[in-house]
N, C-alpha and C positions, 0 to 999 in steps of 0.2 A: 408622229404616225408615219409609217411608210405606206403610201397609197400607190397601188399598181392598177393600170387600166389595160384591159385585154379586149381586142376586137374579136368578134366571133370568127370562126373558121369559114372555109369556102362552103357556100350554100347553093341549093338549086336555084336556078334563075327564076325570077318572078313570072308566074303564069305557066311554067313548064310542066307542072304536075297537074294542070287543069284546075288547081285551086288558086283563086285570086287573092286569098287572105294572106297578106304579107307576114303576119305573125306566125303562120303555120309552115313557113318554108324551113326545111330541115337541112342539116349538113349533108353534103354529098359523101359518097364512100371515100373519095380522095380527100375531102375536107376532114373527115373523121381520122383517117390515117395520119394526115399531116398534123392534125391537132394533137394526136397522141404523141407523136415524135417531138413536137414543140413542148408539150408538157413534160416529157422526159428530159428535154433540155433545161426546163425550169427546175426540175429536180436536181440535175447535175450542177446547177448554179447554187443549190442549197436554199432555194426560195421556199418559204412556208407562209401560210396565211391563217390567221385566226378567224377571219371572216371572208367569205366569198359571197358577194351580192351579184345577181344576174338579172338582166332584162328577162321578162317572162316569155319573150318570143322564142320559139322552138330552137332555132339555130344557136342562140345565145345560151339557152339552158343546156343544150347538148355540149357546147364548148365548155361551160362551167363544170358540168358533171364529169367530163373527161379530166379536167385539171384536178378537181377535188379527189377523184379516184386515184390518179397517179401520185399526187402529192399527199394522199391519205389525210385530207383535211377532216379533223374530227367532227365538226358540225355540218359538214356537207355544204350545200348551196341554199341560200335564201333568195327568193325572188323579190324584185322591186319594180313596180310600175314606173318609178322615177328614172329607170335606165332604158326605157323604150325610146325609139327614135323621136317621139314627140315629148319626151320627158323634159323636165326643167332642171338644169344643173344646180341652180340655187337651192331648190328643194332637196336634191340629193345630198348636197353638202350639209344642209340644215339637219337632215335625218342622221347623217353620220355624226354630227356634233351632239345631237340630243340622245339618240338611241344607241350609239356605238362608240362613245367617247373613250371608253376604256380599251378599245382595240388598238393593237400596235401595228399589225400587218394586214392590210385590207386589199382585196382584189375586187375590182368592178369589171363586169363583163357586159359589153354592150355593142353599140353600133356607131357607124359614121353618119353624118359629121359630128354627132353629139360628143363623142370621146375627144376628138381633136380640139373642139371648141372648149371643152372643159379643161383639157391640158393647157391650152393657150391662156385661159382665164387664170388658172392657178399659177402659171409661170410669169405672165406679163400684166395681168389685171384686165385684159380684154380678149375677145374671141378671134382676133385676126392673125395670130402667129401661124404661118403655114406649116402645121404639123401633118405629116403623112402617116396614117395608121393603116397599114396593109391588113388584109384579113388574116387573123392569127398573130398580129403584131402586139408587142407588149411594151408599155411605157411605165417606168417606175419613178416616183417622186418622193422626196423627203419633205414632210410638212411639219413645221414647228407648231403653229397655231392654225388649225383649219378654219378657213373663212372663204366667202365668195370674193375673189379678187386675188391679187398677187400675194402668195403665201408659201410657195413651194420652190424647191430646187430640183432640177433634173438629175436623176441618178443614171438612168439608162433609157434608151429607145431602141428596142431590138426588133428586127424584122423577123418574120416567121422562119425564113431560111437560116438566119443566124441561130435561132433557138434550136432548130432541127439539127444543125451541125454539132451542137453541144451534146446531143443525146448519144 
């Protein structure tokens, strides 16, 4: 399986819209523009996904929807509570193993520090590898046998500006 992890784009600051609910923070206009260009960069790289799973938080859903639209992902986006900031990576991986084992190219859209800890665990077996996932950054891993622990090989770790330059 090729597993890609995408951090949501630039979102409004916490509390700036008068709404204290973190799950309802949306992408900014700049965040949407940049995410579209990043998704066009993903398209230029020839990336495709047969499954896009996203955190249900608004900014992650918006990010995933932009990518699904530009890459013309047939099934669109599925939401998973396992990708929220409080989600548990072990449960996410178990869900992929049981519910999506036939998938070849999977994109997970979520938040920090969840994503960098998951990447670290898949690459080293533990959560302490200092991976930096900028907003809109994309990490791609090759996974032979998906499990919680060291099981992946790093294919790429792209910053949002690198993705945008490809568009």
